[in-house]
Every structure is written in C-alpha cells, then in structure tokens.
C-alpha positions in Angstrom: -0.6 -11.4 -6.6 -3.4 -11.6 -4.1 -3.6 -8.6 -1.9 -5.7 -7.9 1.2 -6.9 -4.6 -0.1 -9.1 -6.6 -2.6 -11.6 -7.2 0.2 -11.8 -3.5 1.0 -12.3 -2.7 -2.7 -15.2 -5.2 -3.0 -16.8 -3.7 0.2 -16.5 -0.2 -1.4 -18.1 -1.5 -4.7 -21.1 -2.9 -2.9 -22.0 0.2 -0.9 -25.2 1.9 -1.6 -24.0 5.2 -0.3 -20.6 5.4 -2.0 -18.0 8.1 -2.2 -15.2 8.1 -4.8 -12.3 6.0 -3.6 -8.7 7.4 -3.3 -5.9 4.9 -2.9 -2.7 6.4 -1.7 0.7 4.9 -1.1 4.4 5.1 -2.1 5.4 4.5 -5.7 6.0 0.8 -6.7 3.7 -0.7 -4.0 1.2 -2.0 -6.7 -1.6 0.6 -6.8 -2.0 0.7 -10.6 -1.9 -3.1 -10.9 -4.5 -3.5 -8.1 -7.1 -1.1 -9.5 -6.7 -2.3 -13.1 -7.1 -5.9 -12.0 -10.1 -4.9 -9.9 -11.7 -3.4 -13.0 -11.0 -6.4 -15.1 -12.4 -8.9 -12.6 -15.5 -7.1 -11.3 -16.8 -4.6 -13.9 -17.9 -5.0 -17.5 -15.5 -2.3 -18.7 -12.9 0.0 -17.3 -12.0 3.6 -18.2 -8.3 4.2 -17.3 -6.6 7.6 -17.3 -2.9 8.1 -16.3 -2.4 11.8 -15.6 1.4 11.5 -15.5 1.6 10.3 -19.1 -1.6 11.4 -20.7 -1.6 15.2 -20.9 -4.7 15.2 -23.2 -6.8 13.6 -20.5 -5.7 16.3 -18.0 -7.0 18.9 -20.4 -10.6 17.7 -19.9 -10.5 19.0 -16.4 -10.8 22.7 -17.1 -13.2 25.2 -15.7 -16.2 23.0 -15.8 -15.7 19.8 -13.8 -19.3 18.8 -13.4 -19.6 15.0 -13.5 -22.0 14.8 -16.4 -19.8 16.9 -18.6 -16.7 15.0 -17.6 -18.3 11.7 -18.2 -19.4 12.7 -21.7 -15.9 13.8 -22.5 -14.4 10.6 -21.3 -16.9 8.5 -23.3 -15.9 10.4 -26.4 -12.2 10.2 -25.7 -12.1 6.5 -24.9 -14.9 5.3 -27.2 -16.5 3.4 -24.3 -19.8 3.9 -22.6 -19.8 4.7 -18.9 -22.7 2.8 -17.2 -23.4 3.2 -13.5 -22.7 -0.1 -11.7 -21.0 -1.6 -14.7 -18.0 0.7 -15.5 -15.0 1.5 -13.3 -13.4 4.8 -13.9 -9.8 5.0 -12.8 -7.9 8.3 -12.4 -4.3 7.2 -11.9 -1.4 9.4 -10.7 -4.1 12.0 -9.8 -1.6 14.2 -8.1 -0.6 15.4 -11.5 -4.1 16.9 -12.2 -5.3 19.0 -9.3 -8.7 19.7 -11.0 -9.3 15.9 -11.3 -8.7 15.6 -7.6 -11.1 18.4 -7.0 -13.7 16.8 -9.2 -14.0 13.9 -6.8 -16.0 16.2 -4.5 -18.6 16.7 -7.3 -18.8 13.0 -8.1 -19.5 12.4 -4.5 -22.2 15.0 -4.3 -23.8 14.8 -7.7 -23.1 11.4 -9.2 -22.6 8.8 -6.4 -24.0 6.1 -8.6 -20.7 5.9 -10.5 -17.7 3.9 -9.4 -14.7 6.3 -9.4 -11.3 5.2 -8.1 -8.3 7.5 -7.9 -4.7 6.5 -7.1 -1.7 8.6 -6.4 1.6 9.0 -4.7 3.1 12.1 -3.1 -0.5 13.1 -2.1 0.8 15.4 0.6 2.6 17.5 -2.0 0.6 18.4 -5.1 2.8 18.6 -8.1 1.1 21.7 -9.3 -0.1 23.5 -6.1 -2.0 26.3 -7.9 -5.7 26.1 -7.1 -5.1 22.9 -5.2 -8.2 21.8 -3.4 -8.4 18.4 -1.6 -11.9 17.0 -1.4 -11.9 16.6 2.4 -14.8 14.5 3.6 -15.9 13.6 0.0 -13.7 10.6 -0.6 -13.1 7.3 1.0 -9.4 6.7 1.5 -7.3 3.5 1.5 -3.5 3.2 1.8 -1.6 0.4 0.0 1.7 -0.8 1.5 4.2 -3.3 0.2 3.2 -6.9 0.6 3.2 -7.9 4.3 4.5 -11.3 5.2 1.2 -13.1 4.9 0.7 -11.7 1.4 4.2 -12.8 0.6 3.3 -16.3 1.8 0.3 -16.3 -0.5 2.5 -15.3 -3.4 4.9 -18.1 -2.6 2.0 -20.6 -2.7 2.1 -21.0 1.1 -1.5 -20.0 2.0 -2.0 -23.2 4.0 1.1 -22.3 6.1 -0.2 -18.8 6.6 -3.5 -20.2 7.9 -1.6 -22.5 10.3 0.3 -19.5 11.6 -2.9 -17.6 12.2 -4.4 -20.6 14.0 -1.3 -21.0 16.2 -1.5 -17.3 17.1 -5.2 -17.6 18.1 -4.5 -20.7 20.2 -1.1 -19.5 21.4 0.1 -23.0 20.8 3.4 -24.0 19.1 3.4 -24.9 15.4 4.7 -28.3 14.6 8.5 -28.0 14.4 8.8 -28.7 10.7 6.2 -25.9 9.9 7.9 -23.6 12.4 11.3 -24.1 10.7 9.8 -23.6 7.3 8.2 -20.3 8.4 11.5 -19.1 9.9 13.2 -19.8 6.6 10.5 -18.0 4.6 10.8 -15.1 7.1 14.5 -14.8 6.4 13.8 -15.0 2.7 11.3 -12.1 3.1 13.9 -10.0 4.8 16.0 -10.2 1.6 13.2 -9.9 -1.0 10.9 -7.6 0.9 7.3 -6.8 -0.1 7.8 -4.7 -3.2 5.9 -6.4 -6.1 8.7 -5.9 -8.5 11.3 -7.7 -6.4 8.8 -10.4 -5.4 7.9 -11.1 -9.0 11.5 -11.4 -10.2 12.4 -13.7 -7.3 9.3 -15.9 -7.8 10.1 -16.2 -11.5 13.8 -17.0 -11.0 14.2 -18.3 -7.5 17.5 -16.4 -7.6 18.4 -14.1 -4.7 21.1 -12.4 -6.7 18.4 -10.9 -9.0 16.8 -9.0 -6.1 19.2 -6.2 -5.3 19.1 -4.8 -8.9 15.3 -4.7 -8.7 15.3 -3.0 -5.3 18.1 -0.6 -6.3 16.0 0.4 -9.3 13.2 1.4 -6.9 15.6 3.4 -4.7 16.8 5.2 -7.8 13.3 6.1 -8.8 12.6 7.4 -5.3 15.8 9.5 -5.6 14.6 10.8 -9.0 11.2 11.7 -7.5 13.0 13.7 -4.8 15.0 15.6 -7.4 11.9 16.2 -9.6 9.2 17.2 -7.1 11.0 18.6 -4.0 12.1 22.2 -4.0 15.7 22.8 -4.9 16.3 24.0 -1.3 15.0 20.9 0.2 16.3 18.4 -2.3 19.7 17.7 -0.8 18.3 17.6 2.7 15.7 14.9 1.8 18.4 12.9 0.1 20.7 13.2 3.1 17.9 12.2 5.4 16.8 9.2 3.3 20.4 7.9 2.9 21.1 8.2 6.7 18.2 6.0 7.8 20.0 2.6 7.5 23.0 3.8 9.5 20.8 5.3 12.2 19.0 2.0 12.6 22.1 0.0 12.8 23.5 2.3 15.5 20.4 1.5 17.6 19.7 5.2 18.4 16.8 5.9 20.7 15.7 8.7 18.4 16.4 9.9 14.9 18.5 13.0 14.9 17.0 16.2 13.6 20.4 17.1 12.2 22.7 14.9 10.2 26.4 15.8 10.1 27.9 16.5 6.7 31.5 15.8 5.7 32.4 19.4 6.3 31.2 19.1 9.9 28.1 21.2 9.4 24.7 19.9 10.5 21.7 19.7 8.1 18.3 20.4 9.7 16.0 17.7 8.6 12.5 18.4 9.9 11.0 19.4 6.6 12.8 16.5 4.8 11.4 14.0 7.3 7.9 15.4 6.6 8.4 15.1 2.9 9.5 11.5 3.1 6.6 10.6 5.4 4.0 12.1 3.0 5.6 10.3 0.1 5.3 7.0 1.9 9.0 6.3 1.6 9.5 6.1 5.4 7.6 4.9 8.4 7.7 7.0 11.6 7.7 5.4 15.0 6.8 8.1 17.6 8.1 8.1 21.1 5.4 8.2 23.9 6.1 9.6 27.4 3.3 7.5 28.9 1.9 4.1 27.8 -1.7 4.9 28.6 -4.9 5.3 26.6 -5.0 7.1 24.2 -1.4 6.7 23.1 -1.6 9.6 20.7 -2.1 12.0 23.6 1.3 11.1 25.0 3.4 11.4 21.8 6.7 13.3 22.1 6.9 15.0 18.7 10.6 15.8 19.2 11.6 12.1 19.4 10.9 9.4 16.9 12.5 6.6 14.9 12.4 6.3 11.1 12.3 3.1 9.0 12.3 2.5 5.3 8.9 1.5 3.9 10.2 -1.9 2.9 12.6 -4.2 4.7 14.0 -5.5 1.4 15.1 -2.0 0.5 16.9 -1.7 3.9 18.8 -5.0 3.4 19.8 -3.9 0.0 21.0 -0.4 1.2 23.0 -2.0 4.0 24.7 -4.2 1.4 24.1 -7.4 3.2 24.5 -10.7 1.4 21.6 -13.1 1.2 23.8 -15.8 2.8 24.4 -13.7 5.9 20.7 -13.0 6.3 19.6 -16.6 5.7 22.0 -17.8 8.3 21.1 -15.1 10.8 24.8 -14.1 11.0 24.7 -10.5 10.1 25.5 -9.0 13.5 23.8 -5.9 14.8 22.3 -5.3 11.3 19.9 -8.2 12.0 18.4 -6.2 14.9 17.8 -3.2 12.7 16.3 -5.4 9.9 14.0 -7.2 12.4 12.8 -3.8 13.8 12.1 -2.4 10.3 10.3 -5.6 9.4 8.0 -5.4 12.4 7.3 -1.7 11.7 6.3 -2.6 8.2 4.0 -5.4 9.3 2.3 -3.2 11.9 1.9 -0.3 9.5 0.3 -2.6 6.9 -2.1 -3.8 9.6 -3.1 -0.2 10.3 -1.4 0.2 13.7 -0.1 3.7 14.6 3.6 3.2 15.5 4.7 4.2 19.0 7.6 3.2 21.3 8.6 3.9 24.9 11.9 4.0 26.8 13.5 5.4 30.0 16.9 5.0 31.5 16.2 1.4 32.6 14.3 -0.2 29.7 12.9 0.3 26.3 9.9 -1.2 24.5 10.3 -1.3 20.7 6.6 -0.9 19.9 3.5 0.0 22.0 0.2 -0.8 20.4 -3.3 0.3 21.3 -6.0 -2.3 20.3 -9.4 -0.8 21.2 -8.8 0.1 24.9 -6.0 -2.3 25.5 -2.3 -1.3 25.7 0.2 -3.9 24.6 4.0 -3.7 24.7 6.1 -5.4 22.0 9.8 -6.1 22.3 12.1 -7.8 19.7 14.5 -10.3 21.2 17.3 -11.4 18.9 19.5 -13.3 21.4 19.0 -15.2 24.7 20.3 -12.4 26.8 18.1 -9.7 25.3 14.9 -8.4 26.7 14.9 -10.2 30.1 14.4 -6.9 32.0 12.5 -5.2 29.2 9.0 -5.5 30.7 9.8 -5.5 34.4 9.9 -1.7 34.6 7.2 -1.3 32.0 4.6 -3.5 33.6 5.3 -2.0 37.1 4.6 1.4 35.7 1.7 0.7 33.3 -1.3 -1.6 33.4 -0.9 -3.3 30.1 -3.3 -6.0 28.9 -0.3 -8.2 28.1 3.1 -7.9 26.6 4.8 -9.7 23.6 8.3 -10.9 22.9 9.0 -11.3 19.2 11.8 -13.7 18.3 12.5 -16.7 16.1 11.2 -19.1 18.8 7.9 -20.9 18.5 4.7 -19.8 20.1 4.3 -20.0 23.9 2.9 -17.9 26.8 3.9 -17.5 30.4 2.9 -15.2 33.3 1.2 -12.5 31.2 3.8 -12.7 28.4 3.2 -14.0 24.9 6.2 -15.3 23.0 5.4 -15.0 19.3 7.6 -15.8 16.3 8.7 -12.8 14.2 7.0 -14.4 11.2 3.6 -14.0 12.9 3.9 -10.2 13.4 1.2 -9.8 10.8 -1.3 -11.5 13.1 -0.9 -9.0 16.0 
C-alpha cells in the first residue's frame, strides 16, 4: 500500500546531515512493512533486527555500543556487509532493547554516514526501564498512523478521485455529482473498514464487509494483550476500563471525558494514568479543550477537559457493533455522529494537527485548528438542523480566519464559511 510517509523517508535518506530515524506509532499501523519495503526499494541490502523475537540480536548491545563495534557484530551475525549509503539497518521493536535505543545517540554523533532506522510501539513506556536513556536531540522522529482516507483511496485504486477531491478543495468548487456520490460511498465504506492495513488488505482481497470485524477484533485483542503484558498490575484493569468506555462516551456526546468511570459496584475508577498510558501507546487520540480560540492554541489548553477517540474509526465501528448496512445507509442514529467525529480526529491527527475543541453554554466547535497564524473552527453537521448557531457565538468572540462545516454535502462557500464534504477532511 502506498503511504505518505514514503516521501518523508526519501527526504531523510537524501540528507547530508542525517540523524538516525525513529518511527513510532501504535501496533498494527504498518511500521514494519513500511521500513522493510523502503529498504528493498531504495537500498542495495537491508539488515533487519526484531528485538521482540530475536533475543540474540539484543545481546549484541552490551556495555560497548560504539557504532563501529556494533556494525562489525551485525555483519558477522547476518553475513552481510554494511556499506554507508548502500545498506539500510533496521532496529524493529526497539523498545525491547533499551541499549539499542541509547546506541542511536552514538550513531548520530560518530557514524552519521550510515542509514539507521528504528521502529517501535509503546515508546513512552520502556519495556525494561533499567538504565533507560532516550537519545533526545539525536534522532529524527516520525509518527505513523493508520491509513487516512486519501491513502485508502489510493489502496482502492481511486487516486484520480483523490486528486479531483484535492482540486475541488483548492478551488472550493463542487465536484461533479457522480464523483461526489462515489466519494460519499467510499467515505461510508472507510468508516467500516478503517485505516488499519490488516483490515484494508482483507477487504481489498475479498470485497466482503463481513470479513472486516474479525480482523479489527483481532487488533483490539492484541491491544488488550499488550495492556496485560506491559502495564503494571495496578494499572492494568484501569487501562482496560478506560479503553472499553471510549465508544460509549463518544455516543453519549459528552463535552469532556470523565476522569472516573463507574464500576458495576458503584465505585469510580480514577483514570488519569490509564489515559496517559493509552495516549503514549498510540491507541487513543486526545482532543484537548481550549478556553480561548487565540494564537497559540496550546497556551489556552484546559488540561482537565478533553475528549478521547480510538486511533482508528474502523475499530470504533466494530466495538459499537454496528452493521455495515446501517453505516452504508447512514441510518445508525446518534452513533453516526460519534463515528464522524472519530473519523475527523483521525484525519487531522494523520495530517499532523494538534487536536483542540471549544465550547461554552451557547455553542460548541468540534475542532479548532491553528494553521500558521490562522485560527479555524471546524464543526461536523450530520443533519439539516445541526450547527446553524455553531459559529455565531464563536465568530463574534474570536477573529477566526474562516470556519468550516463538515457534512456529506458537496463543496461550497458562503459569507466566511466553507462547506466541505467529510470525505475531504484529509485536505484541511
């Protein structure tokens, strides 16, 4: 599958002053596949080590982690020569070998001519915290997300349609109706399948929506297994409670995620640490409330109020137990609002936007973006009666560059408002 991160990888490869590259992201978003394909396509040979499964490789990173000694050991171990500019060295699941993570600092300082890529999940929580040392300032970092909607269109063989959507966004002119309807149907399809490579692959191979829930449930099960394996016993149950509660909280339309979730016995479970764990693991996206929609948005974040989304909209649809027929028809009630909001958060996160929202007693704006020095409000409108007053209060209070309504309607603009189809959220 074609991924946007490929362009960033090529840019990194061509740099004269190059640091090791660290790719982080949740499990199952395609990190291993991307880096191995990158090696096959752009290097003469690739040295690949997986520290989760290859304990012998981890043993090379003992007391002496100087690059030259490590490179000699790797050449001997793999039987391949490591040549600057011709060989890609991949350290996968690097969180399982803290000394390998530390070694990136020395590759940066003493051997910048080599191409070293590391990939890992749970980077905020080292598996073996003893002697843990993160190479701050000595690595270039990229984050990989599930496929956004444009990448999904590429995978579906719809790159011309993706280009038409981008041109319509630039011109703010309607797509031809037949293309618009096709894009809406593909958007609904994406809500079911999501952007996880495993579910996309099985759907593209079979064309069968009924095969998708099993693939996505398998990913959820592996996430739950990670929680049990890597979280402390004290936090384990809290993290699971938090993760399980997100779909219900989204459907309720709460203005903020509760710091406590009630248990069956009536007690409340404090979730602050659990939320932090899930965020570092990349399993959730956090949308922070702001008290003022002014530049810089980060300065007005209310750290006690936020919303949480799953990292992939397909996972949300599966956990809600929605049928593909109800999603394709747009007749899944209030769940459709939650799914659309999760979808937009996913597209914005993949684009690199920090997630913020704003509300008061009169109105609420689902997302507030800062693009350079411009502040932009974004509201999701799922019915004719939604959102009519959304921006009245907001624009009277703040001098936004412009505001956006996202819906299933075609492109248009009027009086400082842009009406953009949900399928074009990746353009914003």
